Structures are given as C-alpha cells and as structure tokens.
N, C-alpha and C positions, 0 to 999 in steps of 0.2 A: 630521757634525753634523746634516745634513739628515735622515738616517735616525733619529737620536735624537729630533729634533723631531717627526717623523712618528709615532714610537712613543709619545711623550708625548701627542700629539693623539689617537691611537687609544685609549690607556688612559683619557684623560679622557672621550672619547665613550662608552666602555664603562661607566664609573662612572656617567655621567649616565643611561644607559639602565637600569642596575640600579636607580637611585633612582626613575626614572619608573615602572618595573614595580612596585617596592615600594609607591609611592603608589597606583597603580591597584588593586593587590590589597587594600591597607588600606581604601580607600574603597568597594570592592565588597562587603566583608564586612559583614553587618548588625551594627550596634553593639549590644553587650550592656552594659547599665548595671549599676550596683551591685546585687548580689543575684541575678545571673544573668538579668536582664530583657532582653528584646529589644524594640526599637521596631518595632511592627507597625501598619500602617495598617488602618483599618476597611473599606476597600473601598467598594463601592457599595450594599451591602445596608442597608436600614433596620434600626433596632434592634428586637430582640424583648425586651421588658421596658422598664424605666425607663432612658431615655437618659442620665439624670443619675446613674445608679447608681455606687456606689463601685467595684464589681467589674466589670471589662469582660472578657468572654470572647470571643475571636476563634477561630473554628474553620475550619481548612482541611479541606474535605470533598469527597466524590465521591458523586454520587447513585446510583451502581451499587455502592458499597462496602458489603458486608454489615455490617462493623464500624461504619460510620457510622450505618447504620440502627439497629444495636443500642445505640448511644449515646443514642438519643432518650429512652428511659425514664429514664435517668440524668439527662439535662438537665432533664426534666420534674420529677423529684424535687428537684433542686437549686433550681429556680425555686419550687417549693412551699415549700421550707424557708427560702429566703432572700428571696423575694418582691422587694421594692423595692431590694434591695441588689445585684442582678445584672442585667446586660444582655448579650445575645448578638448577635454579628455573624457572618455566614457569608461565607467566601471560597472560591472554587472551586479545587480541585486535582484535575481529572479525570485519572485514571490511564490510560495508553495501553492497558493490558490490558482495559479496559472499553469496548467498541465504541460505546456510546451515551452515555457520561458527558459527553463534550464538548458534544454537541448539547443534552443535558438542561441543562447549565450555561448555555448560550446561551438556552434557553427560559425558564429561571428569571429571567434578566436582562430578557427581554421582558415577563414577568409583573410584575417590579419596576417597569418603565416605567409600568404601569397601577396601581401601588400595591397589588399582591397577591402580593408575593414570598413571604411566609411561608406563606400558604395554599397556594400552588402548590408550594412547597418540601415541605410535608407530603404532598401528593398524589404527588409524584415518588418519595418514599421508600416510600409505601404501594404503589406500582406499580413497584417497582424492576426487575422483569423485563420490563416493557413500556414502554420508553422510546424507541420508534421515532418518527420525525417525525409520523406520522399520529396516534399516541397522544398526543404532546405537544400537538398542536393540539386534540384532543378534550378533554383535561383543561382546556385554557384556556377552551374554550366552556362546559364544565360549571360553572366557577366564575364565569361571567358576564363574562369579559374581552371586549373588542372584538375579534371574530375577525379582521376585516380587518387591523386594526393589528397584532395579534399575529402572524398568518401572514406578513405582509409583513416584520415584524421578524425572524422566524425564517428565512424563505426567503432573505433578503438577508444573513444572518449579521451582523447589525448590531453584535453585541457580541463578535464573534470576537476582535478585538484585545484587548479587556478581559480575556477569559478567558485568552488567551495571556500577558498581563501578570501575571495571578495565578499562572499556572504558573511563569513566570520567577522570580517572587518566592519561590515555594515551593522551587524549586531553589536559589536564592540562600541561603535559610534552612537548606539541607541537611536538609529534612524527610525522615523515613524512610518515610512513608506517610500513610494517612488512617485515622481522623481524627487530626488533631493540634490540640490546643487551646493557646491562650496566655491565661493568666489574669493580667491586669495585666502582661503581658509574660513571664510564667513558663511554660515549656513543659511540656505533658503529652502524651505520645504514647499513642494507643490508648484503649481503654475502661477507664479507671482511676478509678473513682468515689472510692476512698479518697484517692488523691493529690490529686484535684481539691478534695475537701472540706478536706483539710489546708491547701492553699494558700489557699482562700477564708477559712477560719478565721484563718489567719495574716494575711491582708490586712485582715480586719475588726479 
C-alpha cells in the first residue's frame, strides 16, 4: 500500500510539473492577436513622424546591417506617401556577427538621452563601416551633443542592459534577422516594400 501511495504521489508531482512547464512556455511566447498581430512595445526611441498616427511601424535593426541601411530609402518613400498616417520607432537588435553594432546601439541611446536619437541614427548608418568608440564620440560632437555627458554615458555602458533587453525580446519573437518590421503588429522581414505597402493600405 505504501508503495502504491508513493507512486500516486510521484505521478501527481510529475503532472504538476508538466502543467507548470506548460504555463511557463505559454506565457513566455509573445501573444499573437487576431490577424497575425503581435504585441510589440515601442522601446525607448522617440517617434519619427506623427506620434498619433494610425500606422505604427516598429523596426528591429542593426547599425552595421547593410540591409537595414538599404531599407532607408524605402522608409523615406513611405513617409513621403503617407505623411501623417505613419510613425516609426527603432528597437535595437545588434547581431553578434557585427563587432561594433552593440556599442553603436548604446551610443544611439546616449544620443537619445540628449534628444537627438534620429539625427544620430542617420549618421551611424551613413558611416556604417566606422563605428568604433572614437568615431561614435566624434559623431556626437559633430551634431552638438554635450561631449562630457555623451562620453560618460558611453564609457560607463549606461544603456547596456536596455540593449540586452531588446536582444532578448528579439529572440523571444523568433526574429530571423534584421531588419524586421512590425506594422501595427504585423511582421515584415527584410527589405520588402511591396508587402509593407500592402499592409499599410490594408490598415488604412
């Protein structure tokens, strides 16, 4: 009898563990709403465009990624065509294959601290092959950032944890790479202007 009771106890504990694991897996997966939408936070970047726009685009990007740089003309055209209907937010997904993409992402956050995220963002992509620490500090000085504040921010890795958090969310979302866009929660991977426009038209 005692053996049977022990077996029942072990079976019960096993089932409880299975249920707990199931709950953990369920709540760790990003929720997809009706229509294939995912709930994506906007991160820390200020909006580019109308913050009250109907179409919210969130990009997960890497400052050393050639495809991310190539997506710029597409985004510019979309903004020209849809003007007040679109807003863009940038989230960092520095890939490990790019040696300076992580520190560049940190530097962009330091620029954001002084209200010049998007201006600095553009300079980083324009100088994609020169993103060493000394370059990043030079670019900050060139656009009029407080050098002492910026350098201290970068040297102390002030936003390291925030970048790591973005990377963790990117992996949680099972992103295939950069750039990845979410248009009102609907995913577009890579430089795909046609699909982006189709989704925007559908959302409008």
